[in-house]
C-alpha positions in Angstrom: 184.5 56.1 33.0 180.9 56.4 31.8 179.2 59.7 32.6 175.5 59.7 33.2 173.8 62.8 31.9 170.7 63.9 33.8 168.3 66.3 32.0 165.8 67.7 34.4 162.3 67.9 32.8 159.6 68.0 35.4 159.0 68.2 39.2 157.7 65.1 40.8 157.4 65.2 44.6 154.7 62.4 44.8 156.3 59.4 43.5 158.6 57.1 45.5 162.4 57.7 44.6 162.5 54.1 43.4 159.8 54.7 40.7 161.2 58.0 39.4 161.4 58.3 35.7 164.3 59.9 33.8 164.1 63.6 34.1 162.1 63.7 37.3 163.1 66.2 40.0 162.3 65.5 43.6 163.0 69.0 44.7 163.7 72.4 43.0 164.2 75.7 44.6 164.6 79.0 42.9 165.0 77.7 39.4 162.8 77.8 36.3 162.4 75.4 33.4 160.3 77.7 31.3 162.1 80.2 29.1 161.1 81.9 26.0 162.9 81.1 22.7 163.6 78.1 20.6 165.2 75.0 22.1 165.1 76.6 25.6 162.1 74.7 27.2 164.3 72.3 29.3 167.1 74.9 30.2 167.4 75.3 33.9 168.0 78.9 35.0 167.9 80.8 38.2 164.4 82.3 38.9 164.4 86.1 38.7 164.7 87.9 41.9 163.8 91.4 43.1 166.0 94.4 43.6 165.4 98.1 44.3 165.6 100.7 41.6 165.7 104.5 41.8 163.8 106.9 39.5 165.7 108.5 36.7 163.9 111.9 37.2 161.9 113.1 40.1 158.7 113.2 38.0 159.2 109.5 37.2 158.8 108.4 40.8 156.1 105.8 41.7 153.0 107.7 42.8 151.8 107.4 46.4 148.2 106.5 45.4 147.1 102.9 45.2 148.0 101.2 41.9 147.8 97.6 40.5 150.4 96.1 38.2 148.4 94.4 35.4 151.2 93.3 33.2 154.9 93.3 32.3 157.3 92.2 29.6 161.0 92.0 29.4 163.4 93.1 26.7 166.7 91.1 27.3 168.1 92.5 24.1 168.3 96.1 25.5 168.2 95.0 29.2 164.8 96.5 30.0 161.6 95.5 31.7 158.3 97.3 31.0 155.6 97.5 33.7 152.0 98.4 33.2 150.3 100.0 36.2 146.6 100.9 36.5 145.4 103.4 39.1 142.8 101.8 41.4 140.9 105.0 41.4 139.2 106.6 38.4 140.2 110.2 38.9 141.8 113.0 36.9 144.5 113.4 39.6 145.5 109.6 39.3 147.4 108.3 36.2 147.6 105.0 34.5 151.4 104.5 33.8 153.8 102.5 31.7 157.2 102.3 33.5 160.5 101.1 32.0 163.1 99.6 34.2 166.6 100.0 32.8 168.7 97.1 34.2 171.8 98.8 32.7 171.5 101.9 34.9 169.5 100.4 37.8 166.9 103.2 37.2 163.3 103.4 36.1 161.5 106.0 34.0 157.9 106.7 32.9 157.3 105.9 29.3 153.8 107.1 28.9 151.0 108.1 31.3 147.5 109.4 31.0 144.8 110.4 33.5 142.8 107.3 34.7 139.6 108.9 33.8 140.6 109.7 30.2 137.7 108.7 27.9 139.3 109.2 24.5 141.0 106.5 22.5 144.3 108.3 23.1 144.3 107.5 26.8 145.7 104.3 28.3 142.4 103.6 30.1 143.8 100.7 32.0 141.4 98.5 33.9 142.9 97.4 37.3 141.0 94.1 37.1 142.2 93.3 33.6 145.5 91.8 32.3 147.9 93.1 29.7 149.8 90.9 27.2 152.7 92.7 25.7 155.6 92.2 23.3 158.6 94.3 22.4 160.0 94.8 18.9 163.5 96.3 18.4 164.2 97.5 14.9 166.1 100.2 13.1 162.9 102.2 12.1 164.7 105.3 10.6 167.3 103.1 8.8 170.1 105.0 10.3 171.7 102.4 12.4 169.7 103.4 15.5 167.6 100.7 17.3 164.2 101.8 18.6 161.9 99.8 20.8 158.2 99.6 19.9 155.9 98.3 22.7 152.9 96.4 21.5 150.1 95.6 24.1 146.5 94.6 24.5 144.3 94.2 27.4 141.0 92.8 25.9 139.3 96.0 26.9 140.8 98.6 24.4 141.9 98.3 20.9 145.5 96.8 20.5 148.0 99.6 20.9 151.6 100.4 20.5 154.1 102.9 21.8 157.5 103.8 20.4 159.5 103.8 23.7 162.4 105.9 22.5 160.1 108.6 21.0 158.0 108.6 24.1 161.1 109.0 26.4 162.3 111.9 24.2 159.0 113.7 24.8 157.8 113.5 21.2 154.3 112.3 22.3 153.9 115.5 24.4 153.0 117.6 21.3 149.9 115.6 20.5 146.4 116.3 21.9 144.3 113.5 23.2 142.4 113.1 20.0 145.6 112.9 18.0 147.2 110.3 20.2 144.6 107.7 18.9 146.5 107.8 15.7 149.8 107.6 17.5 149.2 104.7 19.8 146.6 102.6 17.9 148.2 99.5 16.4 145.6 99.6 13.6 147.1 102.4 11.4 144.5 104.6 9.6 144.3 104.8 5.8 143.6 107.9 3.7 139.8 108.2 3.1 139.9 110.7 0.2 141.3 110.5 -3.3 144.1 112.9 -4.1 143.2 116.1 -6.0 145.5 117.4 -8.6 145.6 120.4 -11.0 147.2 121.0 -14.3 150.1 123.4 -14.9 152.3 124.2 -17.8 156.0 124.5 -18.1 156.5 126.8 -21.1 160.2 126.1 -21.3 159.6 122.4 -22.4 158.2 122.0 -25.9 158.0 118.2 -25.9 155.0 116.5 -24.4 155.9 113.1 -22.9 152.4 112.6 -21.5 150.5 112.6 -24.8 148.7 109.3 -25.4 149.3 108.2 -21.8 147.0 108.0 -18.8 147.8 108.4 -15.2 146.0 107.8 -11.8 147.2 108.7 -8.4 146.7 107.4 -4.9 148.2 108.2 -1.5 149.6 106.2 1.4 150.6 107.2 4.9 154.1 106.2 6.0 154.3 106.7 9.8 157.4 107.6 11.8 157.5 104.1 13.3 158.0 102.6 9.8 154.4 101.4 9.3 152.5 101.8 6.2 148.8 102.2 5.7 146.7 100.9 2.9 146.4 103.0 -0.1 143.7 105.6 -0.6 141.0 105.7 -3.2 142.4 106.0 -6.7 141.5 109.4 -8.2 139.5 109.4 -11.5 141.1 109.5 -14.9 142.7 113.0 -15.6 141.5 114.8 -18.8 144.3 116.2 -20.9 143.1 119.3 -22.7 146.3 120.8 -23.8 148.6 119.2 -26.3 152.2 119.9 -27.3 153.3 121.1 -23.9 154.5 119.1 -20.9 151.7 119.0 -18.3 152.8 118.9 -14.8 150.6 117.2 -12.2 150.6 119.2 -9.0 149.0 117.1 -6.2 147.3 118.7 -3.3 147.1 116.1 -0.6 144.5 116.1 2.1 145.0 115.0 5.7 148.6 115.8 6.4 148.4 116.6 10.0 150.8 114.7 12.5 151.8 112.1 13.4 152.3 110.8 9.8 154.0 112.0 6.6 153.4 111.0 3.1 155.6 109.1 0.7 
């Protein structure tokens, strides 16, 4: 017996059923044909519904002042949904908040929050009339087998930004002042602006000089805790070797080593 395979492609409620083309649907309720990913454009799935979640901690509860959800993004790999909520009032007592809904535990938590009237680049500074486009990147940042989620988002108002969700939930962002947070959450990582400074020193226990007749130049690069690397700094000028017959050790004194980055 021949089996006719019907692949739904589009909703057509206007045409007479006698003139329907292959793939036309005359009715569709609570389904979606639009899914992210390769070869998933015509996959029919149930539309996502709503359900109630409880806060993981009391301080994570949704505030009682008016807020507007201006964006969201899902992370099916880790079973999470991130929601961006802007305060409707520009006030120090009202926060702009990024929530994380954990569908594995049926709880939600606050990933990051700043006062809605924060004027520094380190603040979220959400506009309730704007829209946020976000993406999630899961990767082994520390190369120890532990997956961390990095949330990238932009709103066409502020610079593109990012937040390491796992570090934020662990409270690592609490140690930074507002002016330092601009280095942490800015997607455009800063680069060293000064060339490294070095001094000569002598190891009297070594009698051979392996540096004689060679030239060296140094530059620095920031390697961030999230695995990102900056551009290299200015290359320092040529060192002048004034002593011969001994091993000269270059002791580098690096500038700009304040958090949130370390040097490689």
